[in-house]
C-alpha positions, 0 to 999 in steps of 0.5 A: 451530524456533528460539525467536522470532518468525516473520513468515509470509506466507499465500495471498491467494486460492489455497491452493496458494500457501502455501510449504513454509517457511510450512507448516512454521513454522505446524506447529512454532510454539507458537502463532499471532498473527493478525488474525481467528481465525475467518478464520485457523482456516479456512486452518489447517484446510485445511492440517491444522494445529491451533494456539492463535490469539491475535487482534492488532489496533491497539487491543490491540497494546500488551497483546499485546507486554507479554503475550508479551515474556518468552515470545518468547525461550522459544517459537516464535511465528508472526505472520500476517495474514488474507491475504498478507504481514503488516504491509502495511496490517495490524497488527503493526508495533509488535510486530515493532519491539519484539521486534527491539529486545528482542534476540529472534530475528525473521525473515520467511518471504516469500510471497504478496502482492497488490502485486507480482502487480498490478504484473506484470499492470498493463503499467505500468513497475514498476522504481520504484513507491510503495505508498500503502496503502488509499485514504481514505474521505472525498471530500476526503481521497481527492482529496488522496490522488489529487493526490499520485499525480498529481504522482508520477513513480513508478508508484503502487499502492494498495488500495480496497474493492469498495463504494468502487471506483466513487467512487474511479474517478470521482475518478481520472477527474477528477484523473488524466484519461487517465493509464493505470491498472490495476484488479486484481480478486481476484488469484489467485482464480477470478474474477481479472480485470485492467482496463487503460486510463483511469479513464473506460474502466474505469469503463464496463467495471465498471458494465456488469456488476455482478459486476465490482464484487465482490471485493478490488481493487488499483489501479496508476497510471502515473507522471507522464510528465514525470518526466524534467523533475522537479527536486529543487532550485531554481537561481539562474535560477528563484529570480530569476524567483520574486522577480519573480513574488512582486512581482505574485502571492500566495505560493500563486499563485507556487507553482502557477505555478513548479510547472507550469513547472519541475515542481519539487516544491511543498514545495521551491518553497513553502519557497524562496518563504517565504525570498524573501518574508522 
């Protein structure tokens, strides 16, 4: 195997999802950089592979880069996450970027991830989608997070933990109302289950059975159905109307009014309103 860094995807649940290339890379690597060695050793043991494991976290990434920068051109190193595709809401971005910029051989061995299967099973259009990572923990941040999804014309995908799922669904019921969503539980695992409908409907299903709230979750939310009306520019007619509105209303009120009528993005409206006010 050529010396360099191999970004290797590992199963998110079902071990049979490991690819031949991923197995070969793990077998032939000089060592493996991972998130949690205690977790990764279980996967390697099931594959009959013994390797030195180096733990990588956000707080020690700079040290790992410095430690292995000279070795990267002399050894074959594999980067894995606890499950799925590395760098997707996992550490490793700075490491990969640094090694590529240093001229080292860096390649990806693609494989399992939870985002694409969730989209496939959601019955929600997936030709255009946006991944948001993990939903925030605080109520205010979660509300702001969901408002972005509310305004998005694209299908939205994000993660949430089992102990935050109910809170998240309750806020989605308030903000997204009857927007179609899919809650994908334990993808590829024995307890895989997909809940589809409004947040309110899914909330009832999950609260009716305690086990429904256990595991790992990916949530898919339908895009704004008014996406055909969305614009990314402000024409002369709209600008003239904004001038009139600014004579009677505050800048914040004008942004809200124009956004609801035209579906132009709030940032564009705010920028233009500031120019007109000046």
